[in-house]
DRENKOL-941622 format. One line per 5 residues: number of its first residue (from 0); their letters; for each residue x, y, z of N, C-alpha, C. Coordinates in steps of 0.02 Angstrom, whole numbers, plus 50000, padded with zeros to 5 digits. Example, Ala and Ser with C-alpha at 12.3 -4.5 7.8 and 13.67 -1.06 7.14 Angstrom:
residues 2
0> as> 50660/49716/50390/50615/49775/50390/50660/49835/50390 | 50642/49888/50354/50684/49947/50357/50645/50002/50394
end
This chain:
residues 113
0> mssrq> 51511/48739/47674/51558/48791/47692/51626/48773/47663 | 51657/48819/47630/51722/48805/47600/51777/48804/47653 | 51834/48776/47636/51889/48775/47684/51914/48847/47697 | 51907/48891/47649/51926/48961/47659/51880/48992/47712 | 51815/48980/47705/51767/49007/47752/51776/48977/47822
5> lgrrl> 51788/48912/47824/51800/48880/47888/51864/48907/47920 | 51916/48914/47880/51978/48942/47906/51969/49011/47935 | 51929/49052/47901/51916/49120/47926/51881/49116/47994 | 51832/49073/48001/51796/49066/48064/51841/49040/48120 | 51888/48996/48101/51934/48968/48151/51996/49012/48162
10> qitqq> 52002/49063/48121/52060/49108/48122/52124/49070/48107 | 52119/49027/48056/52177/48989/48031/52178/48996/47955 | 52231/48974/47924/52236/48979/47851/52189/48929/47817 | 52175/48942/47754/52134/48896/47715/52168/48827/47712 | 52234/48827/47705/52270/48764/47703/52263/48725/47768
15> saael> 52266/48760/47825/52257/48726/47890/52187/48698/47897 | 52138/48736/47872/52069/48712/47874/52061/48650/47830 | 52093/48650/47772/52091/48592/47727/52125/48532/47760 | 52178/48544/47798/52212/48490/47834/52166/48461/47888 | 52128/48504/47921/52080/48479/47971/52028/48435/47937
20> eqser> 52003/48457/47880/51954/48417/47843/51984/48350/47822 | 52046/48351/47800/52080/48289/47780/52088/48242/47840 | 52107/48270/47897/52117/48228/47957/52050/48199/47980 | 51996/48235/47968/51929/48208/47985/51913/48150/47939 | 51929/48156/47875/51916/48102/47827/51956/48039/47843
25> tgsit> 52018/48048/47866/52060/47990/47881/52050/47963/47951 | 52010/47998/47991/51996/47975/48059/52050/47993/48109 | 52094/48039/48091/52148/48057/48137/52137/48124/48172 | 52081/48155/48162/52068/48220/48194/52056/48209/48269 | 52077/48257/48309/52068/48251/48381/51999/48278/48400
30> lknld> 51976/48257/48458/51912/48283/48483/51917/48358/48495 | 51975/48380/48517/51985/48452/48529/51974/48491/48464 | 52002/48466/48409/51993/48501/48345/51922/48495/48320 | 51891/48437/48329/51820/48431/48309/51777/48481/48347 | 51791/48489/48411/51753/48537/48452/51764/48608/48427
35> rvara> 51826/48625/48410/51841/48691/48382/51801/48704/48319 | 51800/48654/48274/51763/48662/48211/51689/48669/48225 | 51663/48628/48271/51592/48632/48287/51574/48702/48313 | 51614/48727/48358/51600/48795/48385/51605/48847/48330 | 51652/48839/48284/51659/48887/48228/51598/48885/48183
40> mdael> 51564/48828/48181/51505/48821/48139/51441/48832/48180 | 51449/48859/48241/51393/48871/48286/51354/48807/48298 | 51392/48755/48314/51362/48689/48326/51392/48659/48390 | 51360/48606/48414/51384/48569/48472/51412/48503/48447 | 51468/48481/48476/51496/48416/48461/51469/48366/48512
45> fyafv> 51440/48312/48488/51417/48258/48532/51460/48197/48517 | 51489/48170/48568/51533/48111/48562/51501/48058/48606 | 51481/48002/48576/51445/47952/48615/51459/47882/48589 | 51453/47834/48634/51453/47764/48615/51379/47743/48610 | 51360/47713/48556/51291/47693/48546/51291/47617/48541
50> prrsf> 51262/47583/48591/51262/47510/48589/51224/47483/48528 | 51248/47427/48502/51215/47396/48445/51153/47358/48466 | 51151/47340/48530/51093/47304/48558/51073/47339/48622 | 51018/47317/48650/50996/47349/48713/51045/47334/48769 | 51050/47379/48816/51095/47369/48872/51076/47306/48911
55> deivr> 51011/47293/48918/50989/47232/48953/51015/47169/48919 | 51015/47168/48853/51041/47111/48816/51116/47102/48827 | 51152/47157/48827/51224/47155/48836/51241/47128/48906 | 51206/47153/48956/51219/47132/49025/51200/47059/49034 | 51143/47038/49006/51122/46968/49012/51173/46921/48979
60> eqaer> 51196/46940/48920/51246/46898/48886/51309/46891/48927 | 51330/46946/48957/51391/46944/48998/51379/46902/49061 | 51320/46908/49091/51303/46867/49150/51302/46793/49131 | 51275/46777/49073/51274/46707/49050/51344/46681/49038 | 51386/46722/49009/51456/46703/48996/51492/46687/49062
65> lanqv> 51485/46731/49111/51517/46721/49175/51488/46659/49211 | 51423/46651/49210/51391/46593/49243/51416/46528/49211 | 51420/46527/49145/51445/46467/49110/51516/46451/49133 | 51558/46501/49137/51628/46490/49158/51631/46463/49229 | 51593/46493/49274/51594/46472/49343/51569/46400/49350
70> vdrve> 51512/46386/49322/51482/46319/49329/51526/46267/49293 | 51551/46283/49235/51594/46236/49199/51658/46221/49238 | 51687/46272/49269/51747/46262/49308/51733/46216/49368 | 51678/46229/49403/51659/46187/49461/51643/46116/49437 | 51608/46111/49382/51589/46046/49355/51651/46005/49335
75> tsmsl> 51701/46037/49307/51762/46002/49289/51796/45974/49351 | 51799/46015/49403/51829/45993/49465/51790/45934/49495 | 51724/45940/49494/51682/45886/49522/51689/45822/49481 | 51696/45829/49416/51704/45770/49372/51768/45733/49389 | 51820/45771/49403/51884/45740/49421/51879/45700/49485
80> edqat> 51833/45719/49527/51821/45684/49591/51764/45634/49584 | 51744/45622/49522/51689/45575/49507/51624/45595/49542 | 51610/45661/49540/51549/45688/49572/51511/45733/49523 | 51516/45717/49459/51483/45758/49408/51407/45760/49420 | 51377/45817/49402/51305/45824/49409/51271/45816/49341
85> qpdsq> 51207/45808/49342/51168/45799/49282/51163/45865/49243 | 51157/45861/49176/51151/45921/49135/51094/45968/49157 | 51037/45939/49177/50981/45981/49200/51001/46022/49262 | 51037/45990/49306/51060/46024/49366/51109/46079/49349 | 51153/46066/49302/51202/46116/49280/51166/46176/49249
90> rqrkl> 51117/46162/49207/51080/46217/49175/51044/46260/49228 | 51016/46227/49277/50980/46264/49330/51029/46307/49370 | 51088/46280/49385/51137/46319/49422/51159/46379/49381 | 51168/46370/49316/51187/46426/49273/51132/46479/49272 | 51070/46457/49266/51014/46504/49265/51010/46543/49331
95> dlvne> 51019/46507/49387/51017/46539/49453/51073/46591/49459 | 51132/46573/49434/51188/46621/49437/51175/46682/49393 | 51149/46671/49333/51132/46727/49289/51084/46774/49324 | 51032/46747/49354/50983/46789/49389/51014/46827/49447 | 51060/46793/49483/51094/46826/49538/51139/46883/49512
100> ylrst> 51175/46871/49458/51218/46923/49429/51175/46982/49404 | 51118/46967/49376/51075/47022/49352/51047/47063/49410 | 51036/47031/49467/51011/47067/49526/51066/47108/49558 | 51126/47080/49562/51179/47112/49602/51233/47148/49560 | 51237/47133/49496/51288/47160/49451/51357/47163/49485
105> prelw> 51386/47105/49496/51451/47103/49530/51506/47135/49487 | 51556/47160/49520/51612/47193/49486/51645/47148/49436 | 51652/47083/49452/51686/47037/49407/51646/47020/49344 | 51585/47045/49340/51543/47031/49281/51578/47053/49217 | 51617/47106/49219/51649/47133/49159/51722/47113/49152
110> dqs> 51746/47067/49195/51815/47044/49190/51825/46999/49129 | 51774/46963/49109/51779/46917/49052/51753/46952/48990 | 51785/46936/48934/51761/46967/48871/51731/46915/48825
end
């Protein structure tokens, strides 16, 4: 569809339609204008975030990140008091925390990036 034809459908000038096309190319077009263009073309605008990985993977990774931070922080404190635990014990505590976070999905799960 030419910019003249698009302009006619949008009831704007050809130049304004060309400016919309240019703003789309540069990534500066607004969702409102994209929706107007879609409707003028008898189409629906879909705006979505599409995860690069499965949601389960994303949540598990975040749970692991938080568990590592929590256990490492506690372990540092315990080490200062000469009460450090064995690496196997630390790994098990991290795994237990990950599983708990996956079950309960605490609000603080997304505080860390």
